[in-house]
N, C-alpha and C positions, 0 to 999 in steps of 0.2 A: 691615283685617289681618289675614291666616289663625291660625286658633289651633293650634298646632302641638299632637300628640299627644303624651302625657310617654314613653310610647316606644313603639319600635320593633309590638310587638308588640300594642298596644291599641288598638282597635276605632277608626277614629277617630270623634270624635261632628260633628251633625250643622251643627251650628258652625263647623267647622273645613271640613269637605268642599261646603257655600256657599263659603264667602267662598275657597276653595281654587279651586272654579272658574270667579269671577264674578272674580279674580287671571287665572289662564289665560285667557280670554275678552281679557283688556286685552292679554293678549301676543299671542294672534290677531290682535288689531286692529291691533296697531303703538303703542298706546297707554302714554302715561308711567303708569309706577306714582306717580312726586310729585303727581300736576294739575298738569303744568308747572310746578311750582315752580321759578324759578330757584336755582343753585349761590349756597351762603355761603361767607361766611370773614370770622374774626372778629379784630380784635387784640384782646391779653390786655390791658388800661388798666394790672395790677399795683393796682391797688387794690378785687380780687374784683367787676369787674366788668370788661362785655367791649362792645363797636365793631364794628356790621356795615361789613367794609371792603369788601364784594363788588364796588363800582363801582369805586370809586376805584385797588381792586389789578388792576379787569378777569379780576375773576374770577367774576362773574357769568353764567354759559354758562346758556342756557333747556336743557343736555341733562340727560340723562336716569339722568346717572351712578352708579356701582357703584364699580371701586379706584382707590386713588390710591398711589400712592407718589412719594417722597420720595427726589433722589440731582442729583448734580456731573454734566449731559449736556453741560454745554457746556465743563467744567476751568474757570473763572472762580472757583473754591471757595467759591460760595454756595448753597445749595440750590435746586435745580429743581422742577416736580411734572409728574408722568406720572399723566394720568390714562383710564382706558377709561370707554367711554360703555356702557348697551344701544343707544341709540341713535345715526346718522349724526354726526361723525365719532365712531370705532370710538373713533382714541387721537386726544389732546389730551398738545401738550407745551409744557405753559407756561415761557417762559423767564423765569429772574429777571433784570432788567434795573437793579431796583432802586437807586441810587447815591445811599446817605447819607454816601460820605466815613470810616466803620466802618471797624474791624478785623476781622478772621476766623480761624480756625484748622480743620483738617481732621482729623479721628486715623480712622487703620485701624488694629483692635487685634488681632492674634493670637494665641493660648492656647495653651498646652501640655496634651495629650494624659495624658501622663506626672503633669499633675499636676491632673487631676480636670477638666479644662477643652477645650469641644470647640475643635478649631480656628481657626474663626471666633469663640468665643472668648462665643457667644451667652450671655444674663444678668452681662455684666460691666457693671459699674456705674462712671461717669468723671466726676472730678469736676477741675475747676478753678478757682483760685480767681486772681480777677482785682482788685486792689483790693481794695476791702471786701465783694466781692459771691463769691460759693462760686454757679459754674453748674453743672448734675449732667443727667450723658446715661446712657443705658446703650440697649448693642446687645442688640436683639431680633431677633426672626423671625416674618414673619407679622404682619405691626403694621396692615393694615390686611384688606377685606374685598375678598375675593378679587385678593389685593395682597399684596408686598413690600417697601420698600422697601431702600435702596443697604448694607451694614452698616457706609459710612462715618460717626463723629458729626462735627456741623457744631459751633460757637461763635461766637455772635457777641461779638466783643469790646468795643463801643461804640470809643469814638473817644480814651480816652488808660486810662493803665493798665499795671502790667505786667504780665507773667504771672507768679505766685509761686510755687507747684504745680502739681502735675498727678500727681493720685493714684486710682489704679486696682485698684478692690473686685475682685477676680476669683471665677470661682463657685463653689468652694473652699470661699470665707470669707479667705480671705489678699489681702495688702493693700501692692497696690508702690505706691511715689512712681519716677514720670517726673523726670530732668535733661534740658536741653538744645532744651529748646521755645521757640521764638517764633513773633509772631501773625504770619500771611499764610504760611503753608506746608500742606504735608502731607505726617503724619508719620506711621509706622508704629511700634509698639508691639509690642515681644515680649514675653511673659509672662518673669517673668526678667530681662530683660537691666540693668533696672534704667535704661537710654538709648534715649531716644528718633532713631528714626535718621527722617530727612528725605528725601520721597521726590517727586519732579517728579510733577509737577500736570500728567496729560497731558493737551491739547487736542486735539480731534477736528475730524479732515479737512474734513469735510462742515460746508458755513455754515448756520446755523439761522436763515434767514428768515421772519418773521411772515408771517399770509395764512391768506385764508379756507378753508373748507372747501369742495372743489367736488366737491358730491353730484350722480353722472351722471343726467340722467333714466330710469326705468325703463321697459322696452322690453314687461315683461310676457310674456317667453319664459323662460322653464324651465325645464333640465333637472335631473333629479331623480334621480341611478343610488342603487340601496337598497344599504345595506352586508350589508344580509341581506333574500335576496326571500322576496315573502309569497304566501301558499297563497289564489289564489282559491277561492271554495268549490265543489265539482263539481258544485251544484245552480242554477249561478247560469244565469242564460239572457237569450235578447232572442226579441225577432219578426222574425220574416224580410221578406221584402214581399212574400212568398206568404200570409202572415200566419197561421206559423205558428211554433210554441216550438222555439228550436232552443239548445242549452245550450255553454256556452261549454267546458265539457271534453271535448266531441265535436271542436271543432275543434284543441284544444294536447296532443292528445294523442302524437304523432309531429314537432308542428315548430312552432316559434318563430306568435307572431302577436300584427298590432298592432290595438286595439283603437282605433277613434278614435270621439273626439264631436264633433257637429260640429250644428249649425241652418242650415235654409232661410233665415234672416234675417240670416247673421251669412258677410260677403262675406270677411274672411277665411278661413272653412273652405271656401265656393269654390274659392277660388284654391289651396287648399291639397289638394284631393280635386285637380282640375288637375292636380296639380305630383305626387302619385300617381299622376294615370296615364300624364303622362310619363314619369312615370323607371320605369316598371311593368316592365319588364325589365330592369333594374339589379338590381331591388327580387329580381324571379324568383329571379335570379341570385343575391343574397345568401341567399333562403332565405327571405324576408320574407314572409307573405300578410298583409294591410290588412283587418279589417271595419270599415266606415263603420256608425254606427249614430247615427241622428237621435235628436235630443233634443226635437225640437218634441210637442210637447201632452204635456208629464211631470206638469204640475201638473193640466193641465182636463180633458184624456183629448180633447182634438183632436184626432188625427193627421191628418198628411196621409197620402192611400190610398196604396198602395204602387206604382201605376204615376204619381203622380203627382212619385215620389220616383225612380221611374227613369230617369223623362223628365230628370229637374231631374240627377241624376248623368251618363246621355251627354252633357249638354250641357258639363258642364266635361270632360268626359276622364277620369272612373275608372271601372273596368269593375272592380273586386271585389268582394266580399260587404259585403253591408248588409242594414239593418235598423233596425228600432224599438228605440231603449233605454226599456227601462221602469225605473221611481222605484225598484224595488227595484237594480238593477244598477246605476246610479247610488251610491245610498247605499250601496252597500256598495265601492264606488272612492272616492265620497267622504271616508269613513271608515278606507280603509287609506292614504288620502294625508295622514289627519289623524294616522295614530299612527307614518308616516313623516316630514312633517315638522310640527313640533307649532306655528309660525306659519303659519296657511294660510286661507287664503278658500273661500269656493263655490267650484267647479272652472268654470274659464273656460270657453269656447269658440272655438278648439277646446280640446282636451286629448286627449293623446293615451299609452296605457299598451301597452308592453312585455310581452308577457307570455310565460315560457320553455314552450319542451315540460314536459309536464306541469299546468300553470296557476300556476306563480310569475309575477306581478311584477314586472319584474325594474328597467325605467327610467320613470319617469312624466317625459312633456314637457308641462308648462303653456304652450299656444301654438302657433305653427306651430313644424315640426318639424322638421331640415334634413335631408336627405334622405344627406349624407354623416353627417353623426353616427349618421343614425337605422341605418346599415348599417355604422358604426367600430362601434356596441354591438352591432349581434346579430353582428360577428366576436368579442366576448368573451363572449358566453353561454354559460355549460357551464368557467366556465374553472376556478372551487370557490370558495370562502368567499374568499382572498386577494386574490385577481383583483378580486370586488364588492367589499374593503373599498380594495381601494386604487382604483376607478373610483371609490368614494365619494366619496373626497377629492378636491376644487378644488386643489389643491399638494400636492406631496413630505413625507411625514414617517410618522411608523410608531405604529402604531396604537396604547393604552393597555394596551388590552384586549382580545385576541383569544378572548374568550371571549362576547362579545356575544348577548347572544340576542333574540328579541322574545316581549316578555310575549305568553304565550296569551290572557290574556280577554283584553286590546287587540287579537287579531287576531277574538276567537271576537267579540268586542262587533261589529265591522263587520257581521260576520256576520249576528250577530241584525241591528243596522241593518238590513237588505237584507231583513228576513223571512227566510233561511233559518236557523232555528232547529235544524235537523237536520245541516246543513255544522257548526255551529259547535258544536254536542254533538258530533259524530264528532274534530273537528278537538281537542276539550280533553280526547276519550277517550282518542288517539292520542299527548298530549304526558301523559298519566299511566303508560299504555303503557310510553311514552321513557324513565320517570323512575318505574319501580318502589321501593318503603319496601322491604326487608327488612328482619325483624322483631328490634331490638334495633337499629336502625342510629340513630346521633346527628343530628338535622337541625341545620344553620342556621337560622338564622333568618327569612330570607329565602325560603331554599327551604321553608320550611312555612310560609311567608305564599303561595307562590305555590301552592304546592300545594290550602292551604284554601281557595282563589280559585277556582282548576280545579274543584272538588269544587261551592262552595257555586254557582258559577255553571255547572251541570250540572245540580244540584237545581232548579235556578230556570227552566231548559228545563223538565226533566221535570214538574214543577209545574203551568206554563203548559201543559202536553200532557196533563196529565190523571193518568199514570203517578206519584200520589200514593207508593206503596209504594218505584217506584226514588227518589222525591226527599227521602225519611226518609232510605232508606240513603245518600245523597251528604252531604245537610245533617252528620249523623251524622260524616262522616269529617270534614264541613270545621270543624264544633265540636271537635273531637280535634285536627287540625293548628293550629286558633289559638282555644284553646278559651280565650283571654280577650275571643272577639270576641261583643258582646250580638249583633250581629245574625246570624252565625249559628246564635245558640242559640235565639234569635226563631224562626228559620225553620224548625228544625227540630221545635220546636213545632207551628208553625203546619202544618207537612206533615203529624205525628203526628193533630191535629186533624182534616184532611180528608182522610185515610184510613179515617176516621171513630172511634177509637181518644181520643171525646172527652174522656175521663172524665182519662185518662193525661196529655191535654196539657192539663185544666186544673190539676191536679199539677201537673204542671211550671212553669206559666205562672204559678202561689199563687207553687211558691218560691225562683222566679227574680225574681218583685216580693216577696219580704220579705227579699233580699237588696239592694233598695234601694225603699223602700215608697214615694217621691213623686219618681218616674220614670218622666212621663208614656209614655215609650214602651211600658218596661212591663207599667203600667197598659193600655195599647192594646192590646197582644198579648192579656193573659187577655180583653178588651171582645169582639177578634176571635174569639178561642174559643169563648165563651158563645153568640154568635151561631150560630156551626158547628153548638153542642152543643143549638142551636133555643129555648136559655135570655134570650131576647129584651129580656122583663123586664128580665133583674140586669145584662144587657148594658147599659143605656140606664143604669140604675144607676152600671155601671162608667164609659161614657164621661162621665155627667157628672160625676164622680171625676174625670177626666183636665181637665177645663174646668174644675177647683175650681187643681186644682193651677199650670196653665198655656192659659190662656183660647186662643191658637190655636197648640193642637196639632191642624194639620191634618189627619192622617188620621182624629183619634177624631169635629171638625166633620164632614167626610163622611160618614161611618159612621153618627153619628149622625139626621143630616138622610135620610138612606136610609131607617132604621129608622120615624122617624117619618111618614116621606112613603107611603112603599108595606107598610104592616106588615101581612099578614091579620087579626089581629085588632084589635078596633073600642078598644079600651083604651089601644093604645099610637099607634095612628097622630094626629098633630098636624100638620096642615096646616101653620097660622100659624109654630110653630116653627120646623120642616125652612123655608116659606119662612127664615124669620129666618137659622138657621143657613146655610142654603146662601149666602144674601145676603154675610152676615159672610163666608165662603167664596170669594167673585168676588174680592174685596180682598188673596187671598195671589198674591204676583207669578205671574206666566204662565197665573195657575188660568184665565182666560177663553180659553185656547188650550188647557185639558187636557178633553178630550172626556169623562171618567171624571165632571171635578167637577159639569161643562155639563149630564151627565144624570140628578146628584142635581139641579142643579136645572131642569131640565124638572120632574121628576118631583115636586118637591113643589110649584109651581105648579099642576101638574094636578090636583093632590090637593084644592090648595083655591079648584078651578074655574077659575080664569088660564091657559084652551088659549091663548088669543094668544099669551102669552108665555110657556108651554112648548112649540111649537109652533115656538117661535123660537131659543129653547134648543138643543130639541133638533137644528133645523136644524146649528147653528153645532154641536153636536156632530157629527153626522156630517161638515159639512167638515174639521172638525180632523182627527177617524180617518183620513179617505181621506187628507188631506194626510200624515199619518204613516204612512202601511200598515199603521194598528191591526188588525188580523183579529179578535183576541180582541173589544176592546171593537166591534168591526164588527156583529160577533152578538148581544151585548147588547142596542144600541142599534137594530136590525131590530127584534126584539121589543119597543121603549118605544116611538119611536117612532109603529110600527100601532097599537099604544093610543093615545094622546095626539094624534095625528091625527085618530081616529075620538072624539077625545072623551072620552076614557075617562081612568079614575087610573090605577095601577101598581099590580100585586100582588105583591111577593116572598115 
């Protein structure tokens, strides 16, 4: 269960972010939130206990249910159930066919606004006296999660006993009695009238026959028209069949482009390439150029050579542009799809992307694309935001929010996933220039958070590029827009230390730590700054203090193990302790795929002289760093691996 932040502008804690991430992953994978638990319905035994009647009533569906609404949709006087699910079937209508022979009563209330009562009488409370019993119902709005029951009130009256009285307490406090009510009818009660009017209980003309849901087989083919196009990085590139790098931006400066991802082992891909060849004249007339990028060798680097691909493409009949897709290009496209489609698995092959001139990703095709659909989509490019929003919907309707905007940090994160940090920074800077802040202007919480996130991510990019002065400036801006964010204040302080002003950074870190002395994250920040200041001995003491507060503080464990394994000072090195910490670190989720943690483990084993284990760890680190295309860690790994493979300890 996610631990929600207490306020919109409070920086979310790690527990919340971790649990939210796991919940989001379950959505993407199509899994149930409830662990496949069946729905439950309980009968009130009127003695303070309940009995599970789910199976007996036919309500124990294995659905991942969300909203439930009570109404009489078949017009027979008893309440039925409408249920919505996150999984199929998305809607269930559960008709009440119980036949107990008991009597019933249904009331619909109408309030008088001149008497401080809403027209639909929300808040009115009705008491029906039958025999020795008083039955109570209240007119409510929004009575369930993502649901609203009908406003008719239903009363089960039992097998005998006359209705002695019907009394309504209206929202303003006035109490009124009504006459002329008998069992077995639907009545309208109007405030101030004192008399209930019998209404005809309309029966629907549509027959409701029970049946099992028919869930069609998925074809795997999907067309996703974006309601707001996403900008591709200007420097996103591929390798053509001649071995030269070509930027996507150079191909979309004046006309649309269809990027098609395919593989030599994929039979549907080869069929689709042949269709592109057969329809070349139609595509040319429509102004569509196709770029076929082969994804073979993305993971292992074993690409087929250009000559092989050219011969294969010629056999299919394809004659357009072609080349090799790099991992960075695929990562960007994958992340942009994830930004557009929350429940998204890895990109399939074939998969195509219709990019409008200027580099705007507009339509995504998972699976084979219909030529007619492609030509139709091409004709609707450049139609403006209203056309984009209309085309993005699978059915007619009106958008509730015409100011829908793509989150700039999400798009820049997709760029960074592909290694296009400069494009990510420029994209965020362009966003800031389009949203200037006038001195004295009052910003809403949402806008402030968005500006803070943009500045924070620019600072993070600049920090990774070694521009610590620029990073400090943007971290300061981030903290100014979101002053309650400990994360943004921490990065500002760390960047100050990286800039060289370690004394100021230490003072700021100590001040921040004094606000919450037992906060392990803030104490870890102080220890990190002590390392940058060259005070490794004091940093070790501080990291140990962190682990006394929380022995599972991963950043502190990693940093402490690294110092004990690589310190140049003899008195600070402790290989056995470094291995102990690094091995403990490996138990953390995802640690064995983390190149940075594996590098620490390798350095720790190297310090104890166990070159075999050190070499194994560093090879794993290199493999995972290459898989993630993390150039920053690769630079450090080359230096570390060079020493370890020579049987030398690592010194930092």
